[in-house]
C-alpha positions as CSV (number, residue, x, y, z in Angstrom):
1,X,63.2,71.6,114.4
2,X,62.0,70.8,117.7
3,X,64.4,70.7,120.7
4,X,64.0,68.3,123.4
5,X,65.5,68.6,126.9
6,X,67.4,65.6,128.2
7,X,67.5,65.6,131.9
8,X,63.9,65.0,133.7
9,X,62.3,65.1,130.0
10,X,63.7,62.3,128.2
11,X,65.6,60.3,131.0
12,X,63.3,59.7,134.0
13,X,65.4,59.4,137.3
14,X,62.9,58.6,139.6
15,X,64.5,55.0,140.6
16,X,68.2,56.6,140.3
17,X,66.7,59.4,142.9
18,X,65.3,56.8,145.3
19,X,68.3,54.5,145.0
20,X,70.9,57.5,146.0
21,X,68.5,58.4,148.9
22,X,67.9,55.6,150.2
23,X,71.8,55.4,150.3
24,X,72.1,58.7,151.9
25,X,69.1,57.9,153.9
26,X,66.8,60.7,153.0
27,X,63.9,59.2,151.5
28,X,60.3,61.1,152.2
29,X,58.0,60.0,155.0
30,X,55.7,57.3,154.2
31,X,52.6,57.9,152.2
32,X,54.7,60.7,150.2
33,X,54.7,59.8,146.5
34,X,58.5,59.1,145.7
35,X,59.7,61.4,142.9
36,X,62.3,63.8,142.4
37,X,60.6,66.3,143.8
38,X,59.6,64.6,147.2
39,X,63.6,63.6,147.4
40,X,64.7,66.9,146.6
41,X,62.5,68.3,149.8
42,X,63.1,65.4,152.2
43,X,67.1,65.7,151.0
44,X,66.8,69.6,151.7
45,X,65.4,69.1,155.1
46,X,67.9,66.7,156.2
47,X,71.0,67.7,154.6
48,X,70.6,71.3,153.1
49,X,71.4,71.9,149.6
50,X,74.9,70.5,149.7
51,X,73.2,67.1,150.4
52,X,70.7,67.6,147.4
53,X,73.4,68.4,145.4
54,X,75.2,65.3,146.1
55,X,72.4,63.2,145.6
56,X,72.1,64.8,142.0
57,X,76.0,63.8,141.2
58,X,74.9,60.5,142.2
59,X,71.7,60.1,140.1
60,X,73.0,61.9,137.2
61,X,76.4,60.2,137.3
62,X,77.3,56.4,138.6
63,X,73.5,55.8,139.2
64,X,72.5,56.8,136.0
65,X,71.9,52.9,135.1
66,X,69.2,52.8,137.2
67,X,67.1,55.8,135.1
68,X,64.6,54.9,132.6
69,X,63.6,56.5,129.2
70,X,60.2,58.2,129.8
71,X,57.2,56.1,128.5
72,X,56.0,57.6,125.0
73,X,59.5,59.1,124.3
74,X,60.5,56.7,121.9
75,X,57.2,56.6,119.9
76,X,57.4,60.7,119.8
77,X,60.7,60.3,118.1
78,X,59.3,57.9,115.5
79,X,56.3,59.8,114.7
80,X,58.5,62.8,114.1
81,X,61.1,60.9,111.8
82,X,57.8,59.4,109.9
83,X,56.8,63.3,109.5
84,X,60.5,64.5,108.6
85,X,60.1,66.6,111.4
86,X,63.7,67.5,112.9
87,X,64.9,66.9,116.4
88,X,67.4,68.1,118.7
89,X,68.2,67.4,122.2
90,X,69.6,70.5,124.0
91,X,71.0,70.2,127.3
92,X,72.7,72.6,129.9
93,X,73.9,69.5,132.3
94,X,77.4,70.0,133.8
95,X,80.1,68.3,132.8
96,X,81.2,67.3,136.4
97,X,79.1,67.1,139.7
98,X,79.8,70.4,142.3
99,X,80.1,68.0,145.1
100,X,81.2,64.4,145.0
101,X,82.9,61.7,143.0
102,X,84.3,63.5,139.7
103,X,82.2,61.3,137.0
104,X,81.7,62.8,133.5
105,X,77.9,63.1,133.7
106,X,78.0,64.1,130.0
107,X,79.7,61.1,128.6
108,X,77.4,59.3,131.3
109,X,74.3,60.4,129.6
110,X,75.5,59.8,126.2
111,X,76.5,56.4,127.2
112,X,72.8,55.7,128.9
113,X,71.3,56.8,125.7
114,X,73.1,54.6,123.3
115,X,72.3,51.9,125.8
116,X,68.4,52.6,126.0
117,X,67.9,52.6,122.3
118,X,67.7,56.7,122.2
119,X,68.3,57.4,118.4
120,X,71.7,58.5,118.2
121,X,71.2,60.3,114.8
122,X,69.5,63.1,116.8
123,X,72.1,65.7,117.4
124,X,72.9,66.2,121.2
125,X,74.3,69.6,122.2
126,X,75.3,70.3,125.7
127,X,75.4,74.0,126.9
128,X,77.3,75.5,129.8
129,X,74.2,77.9,131.0
130,X,70.8,78.0,131.1
131,X,71.4,81.0,129.0
132,X,73.6,79.3,126.5
133,X,71.0,76.8,126.1
134,X,68.5,79.4,125.1
135,X,70.9,81.0,122.7
136,X,71.1,77.9,120.9
137,X,67.4,77.2,120.4
138,X,67.4,80.9,119.4
139,X,70.2,80.3,116.7
140,X,68.6,77.0,115.8
141,X,65.2,78.5,115.2
142,X,63.4,75.5,116.8
143,X,59.7,75.8,116.3
144,X,59.3,74.4,120.0
145,X,61.0,73.1,123.2
146,X,60.0,70.4,125.6
147,X,61.5,70.9,129.0
148,X,60.7,70.4,132.3
149,X,62.2,73.6,133.7
150,X,59.9,76.7,133.7
151,X,62.9,78.6,134.4
152,X,64.2,77.9,130.9
153,X,61.2,79.4,129.4
154,X,61.6,82.8,132.3
155,X,65.3,83.2,130.9
156,X,65.1,86.7,129.5
157,X,66.5,85.8,126.0
158,X,64.2,83.0,125.2
159,X,62.9,83.6,121.7
160,X,59.5,84.7,121.0
161,X,59.2,82.4,117.9
162,X,59.7,79.4,119.7
163,X,56.9,77.4,121.5
164,X,57.7,76.6,124.8
165,X,56.0,73.4,126.4
166,X,56.6,72.7,130.0
167,X,56.9,68.9,130.5
168,X,55.3,68.1,134.0
169,X,54.6,64.4,134.5
170,X,54.4,64.5,138.1
171,X,52.1,67.8,138.2
172,X,54.5,69.6,140.0
173,X,53.4,72.9,138.2
174,X,49.8,72.6,137.9
175,X,49.6,76.4,138.4
176,X,52.0,77.3,135.6
177,X,49.9,79.8,132.9
178,X,52.7,80.9,131.0
179,X,52.6,78.1,128.2
180,X,51.1,75.0,127.5
181,X,51.9,72.0,130.0
182,X,51.6,68.5,129.3
183,X,51.6,65.6,131.6
184,X,53.2,62.9,129.2
185,X,55.1,62.4,125.8
186,X,51.8,61.4,124.2
187,X,50.4,64.7,125.1
188,X,53.4,66.3,124.0
189,X,53.1,64.3,120.3
190,X,49.4,65.5,120.2
191,X,50.2,68.8,120.7
192,X,53.8,69.4,118.7
193,X,53.0,66.2,116.1
194,X,49.2,66.5,115.6
195,X,47.7,63.4,112.9
196,X,47.4,64.9,109.8
197,X,44.0,64.6,108.4
């Protein structure tokens, strides 16, 4: 079984974060690439952690309709199904934003996945903490996890039997050396679902 992370791995929020940052007047300076990392830096610079937390609540909640599936995600799923590989989505997305309107972020994601063609036969598990997520990965005996957060792998209880693959399409973790790092779902497919000879 392969475990997949949800936010910023399956769902690309670049456009959603850009819209939220425009509304909050905290876009990065001209010439800086617009992505989650640059918007986070600009938000922290302008309004500290509270502003960044508010932007996340908007992007993951009411702004999620502007999000997109990462290119290559659905072909990865189809390739896995064709190989009879089991998949599970495991997320430690909070249920409600810490700051801002009380939108159920988990329901927003479920509804978004349904509207964007993501296979509803793949189990979706929400956890309340990173530690709980790691425990669930361990209990399911997942052979691999594709995730955008290095911190998940660095959680002390992360199972040695699970291969961690860092999903890093923006190249934010170029110096990462503790596991394999991929820049796209196509790379992830070649690594985790290699062609059979």
